[in-house]
KOLFI-389007 format. One record per residue (C-alpha): residue number from 1; residue in three letters; z, y, x. Coordinates in pm, 1 decimal. Example, Ala and Ser with C-alpha at 12.3 -4.5 7.8 and 13.67 -1.06 7.14 Angstrom:
BEGIN
+------+------+----------+----------+----------+
! resi ! resn !       up !    north !     east !
+------+------+----------+----------+----------+
!    1 !  ala !    780.0 !   -450.0 !   1230.0 !
!    2 !  ser !    714.0 !   -106.0 !   1367.0 !
+------+------+----------+----------+----------+
***
This chain:
BEGIN
+------+------+----------+----------+----------+
! resi ! resn !       up !    north !     east !
+------+------+----------+----------+----------+
!    1 !  met !   7251.0 !  12178.6 !  10559.1 !
!    2 !  ala !   6900.6 !  12036.0 !  10637.0 !
!    3 !  lys !   6745.1 !  12347.0 !  10483.9 !
!    4 !  lys !   6941.9 !  12575.4 !  10714.3 !
!    5 !  val !   6835.7 !  12372.6 !  11022.5 !
!    6 !  leu !   6474.2 !  12389.5 !  10923.5 !
!    7 !  cys !   6490.7 !  12762.8 !  10851.8 !
!    8 !  asp !   6649.4 !  12816.8 !  11194.1 !
!    9 !  lys !   6340.7 !  12640.5 !  11345.8 !
!   10 !  cys !   6094.3 !  12839.5 !  11133.8 !
!   11 !  thr !   5806.7 !  12995.3 !  11313.4 !
!   12 !  gly !   5645.2 !  13138.4 !  11000.9 !
!   13 !  leu !   5375.4 !  12875.7 !  10974.2 !
!   14 !  cys !   5318.6 !  12957.7 !  10607.1 !
!   15 !  cys !   5274.6 !  13322.5 !  10698.2 !
!   16 !  arg !   4983.1 !  13258.5 !  10932.9 !
!   17 !  tyr !   4717.7 !  13156.3 !  10676.9 !
!   18 !  phe !   4640.8 !  13141.3 !  10310.7 !
!   19 !  ala !   4408.3 !  12915.8 !  10118.0 !
!   20 !  leu !   4214.7 !  13000.7 !   9804.5 !
!   21 !  pro !   4032.4 !  12764.4 !   9572.4 !
!   22 !  val !   3653.2 !  12779.8 !   9568.0 !
!   23 !  asp !   3405.6 !  12627.5 !   9322.5 !
!   24 !  thr !   3320.8 !  12265.3 !   9397.8 !
!   25 !  pro !   2975.1 !  12265.5 !   9548.5 !
!   26 !  glu !   2716.5 !  12089.6 !   9334.0 !
!   27 !  asp !   2386.4 !  12133.2 !   9522.2 !
!   28 !  lys !   2252.4 !  12198.5 !   9870.9 !
!   29 !  gly !   2259.8 !  12571.3 !   9814.8 !
!   30 !  asp !   2630.3 !  12560.8 !   9720.0 !
!   31 !  tyr !   2710.0 !  12369.1 !  10039.4 !
!   32 !  asp !   2507.1 !  12621.5 !  10240.3 !
!   33 !  asp !   2711.9 !  12902.2 !  10079.3 !
!   34 !  ile !   3023.6 !  12730.7 !  10206.1 !
!   35 !  arg !   2857.0 !  12698.8 !  10550.9 !
!   36 !  trp !   2831.3 !  13083.2 !  10540.8 !
!   37 !  phe !   3213.3 !  13103.4 !  10510.7 !
!   38 !  leu !   3241.4 !  12887.2 !  10816.0 !
!   39 !  cys !   3019.5 !  13126.7 !  11019.9 !
!   40 !  his !   3314.1 !  13363.2 !  11022.3 !
!   41 !  lys !   3610.6 !  13355.2 !  11264.9 !
!   42 !  asn !   3935.2 !  13199.2 !  11161.9 !
!   43 !  ile !   3799.5 !  13022.9 !  10849.4 !
!   44 !  thr !   3818.6 !  12660.6 !  10758.6 !
!   45 !  val !   3729.6 !  12476.3 !  10438.0 !
!   46 !  phe !   3910.4 !  12168.3 !  10314.6 !
!   47 !  val !   3914.6 !  11933.6 !  10013.6 !
!   48 !  glu !   4250.2 !  11821.6 !   9882.1 !
!   49 !  ala !   4289.9 !  11608.6 !   9571.4 !
!   50 !  gly !   3929.0 !  11671.7 !   9487.9 !
!   51 !  asp !   3962.8 !  12048.6 !   9494.6 !
!   52 !  trp !   3781.5 !  12269.2 !   9746.8 !
!   53 !  tyr !   3959.4 !  12551.1 !   9932.5 !
!   54 !  ile !   3877.7 !  12818.3 !  10180.7 !
!   55 !  asn !   4151.3 !  12858.5 !  10439.5 !
!   56 !  ile !   4180.0 !  13204.3 !  10599.2 !
!   57 !  ile !   4380.5 !  13194.8 !  10921.5 !
!   58 !  asn !   4528.0 !  13544.6 !  10927.2 !
!   59 !  arg !   4889.3 !  13624.3 !  11014.8 !
!   60 !  cys !   5088.7 !  13831.6 !  10766.9 !
!   61 !  lys !   5142.7 !  14180.6 !  10898.4 !
!   62 !  his !   5509.8 !  14161.7 !  10795.1 !
!   63 !  leu !   5586.3 !  13857.7 !  11007.7 !
!   64 !  ser !   5791.7 !  13971.8 !  11306.8 !
!   65 !  glu !   5669.6 !  13873.8 !  11651.3 !
!   66 !  lys !   6015.7 !  13779.0 !  11775.0 !
!   67 !  gly !   6212.7 !  13544.9 !  11556.0 !
!   68 !  his !   5929.4 !  13501.8 !  11306.6 !
!   69 !  his !   6114.3 !  13657.7 !  11017.9 !
!   70 !  cys !   5978.0 !  13851.9 !  10724.9 !
!   71 !  arg !   6030.7 !  14226.3 !  10774.6 !
!   72 !  ile !   6010.1 !  14287.4 !  10395.9 !
!   73 !  tyr !   6206.2 !  13982.1 !  10285.8 !
!   74 !  asn !   6392.6 !  14160.1 !   9999.6 !
!   75 !  lys !   6060.3 !  14310.1 !   9871.3 !
!   76 !  arg !   5828.6 !  14019.5 !   9956.9 !
!   77 !  pro !   5543.1 !  13942.7 !   9711.5 !
!   78 !  arg !   5586.7 !  13694.0 !   9431.9 !
!   79 !  ile !   5383.4 !  13422.0 !   9608.4 !
!   80 !  cys !   5635.1 !  13439.3 !   9896.9 !
!   81 !  arg !   5930.3 !  13434.9 !   9661.6 !
!   82 !  gln !   5796.5 !  13124.3 !   9486.4 !
!   83 !  tyr !   5755.9 !  12934.0 !   9813.6 !
!   84 !  arg !   5995.7 !  12640.0 !   9825.3 !
!   85 !  his !   6166.1 !  12449.4 !  10100.1 !
!   86 !  arg !   6015.4 !  12120.4 !   9977.1 !
!   87 !  thr !   5665.7 !  12254.3 !  10043.4 !
!   88 !  cys !   5750.6 !  12402.1 !  10385.9 !
!   89 !  asp !   5492.5 !  12326.3 !  10651.8 !
!   90 !  leu !   5772.6 !  12194.6 !  10873.9 !
!   91 !  val !   5871.8 !  11942.1 !  10603.8 !
!   92 !  glu !   5530.1 !  11832.0 !  10487.8 !
!   93 !  gly !   5399.5 !  11693.9 !  10818.9 !
!   94 !  glu !   5024.7 !  11631.1 !  10859.0 !
!   95 !  tyr !   4780.9 !  11729.7 !  10587.5 !
!   96 !  asp !   4581.9 !  11452.1 !  10426.7 !
!   97 !  tyr !   4250.5 !  11628.4 !  10359.7 !
!   98 !  lys !   3964.3 !  11427.1 !  10223.6 !
!   99 !  leu !   3730.2 !  11664.1 !  10411.5 !
!  100 !  his !   3808.9 !  11941.1 !  10658.1 !
!  101 !  phe !   3547.0 !  12166.0 !  10802.5 !
!  102 !  thr !   3623.4 !  12395.9 !  11096.0 !
!  103 !  ser !   3275.9 !  12515.5 !  11187.4 !
!  104 !  asp !   2940.0 !  12591.8 !  11032.1 !
!  105 !  lys !   2791.8 !  12319.2 !  11254.1 !
!  106 !  gln !   3017.3 !  12054.3 !  11090.7 !
!  107 !  met !   2900.6 !  12165.3 !  10745.8 !
!  108 !  glu !   2537.8 !  12167.6 !  10866.8 !
!  109 !  glu !   2576.7 !  11803.3 !  10973.6 !
!  110 !  tyr !   2745.8 !  11714.0 !  10651.9 !
!  111 !  ile !   2460.8 !  11871.5 !  10450.6 !
!  112 !  lys !   2209.6 !  11668.4 !  10653.7 !
!  113 !  ile !   2396.6 !  11349.2 !  10580.9 !
!  114 !  lys !   2458.8 !  11428.5 !  10217.0 !
!  115 !  phe !   2110.9 !  11548.0 !  10131.5 !
!  116 !  gly !   1905.4 !  11381.1 !  10403.5 !
!  117 !  asn !   1747.5 !  11545.7 !  10705.0 !
!  118 !  asn !   1442.9 !  11663.0 !  10516.6 !
!  119 !  val !   1455.9 !  11615.8 !  10143.2 !
!  120 !  lys !   1097.3 !  11753.3 !  10089.1 !
!  121 !  glu !    950.7 !  11502.8 !  10337.8 !
!  122 !  lys !   1134.0 !  11215.9 !  10164.8 !
!  123 !  gln !   1000.0 !  11329.8 !   9827.7 !
!  124 !  lys !    642.0 !  11342.1 !   9962.9 !
!  125 !  ser !    688.5 !  10999.1 !  10113.0 !
!  126 !  lys !    804.7 !  10860.1 !   9773.3 !
!  127 !  lys !    500.8 !  11013.0 !   9600.0 !
!  128 !  lys !    263.8 !  10856.7 !   9859.1 !
!  129 !  arg !    422.9 !  10517.3 !   9807.8 !
!  130 !  lys !    388.7 !  10543.3 !   9429.2 !
!  131 !  lys !     22.8 !  10633.9 !   9459.9 !
!  132 !  lys !    -44.9 !  10329.4 !   9679.0 !
!  133 !  lys !     94.3 !  10095.5 !   9410.2 !
+------+------+----------+----------+----------+
***
């Protein structure tokens, strides 16, 4: 019965985005590539259980405006058919992302923190200190 109640309240949350895994960034260039994703509209990037994902916020063209039902339900793609009630966005509650970036500015700040504001200046400074010793 609980499933029916949730389905009646459905607004097609799962039909309004999709997330795809991306390679885990390893260096500053990789993080900057991810920043490029975030320069586009309706894109977020998140880390869940150590895995990185790009989240594309883009409503399915088969989701009806009124009632939020699938207009091709009987012919829906395999991914949709495999979707289960236990993973429904209404059931799951809040996401527990380790990291969640919603803008290129956020990633830019993260890169600064992770790699330092100016790595080359820090390297020069280290070399100068070594020479003085």
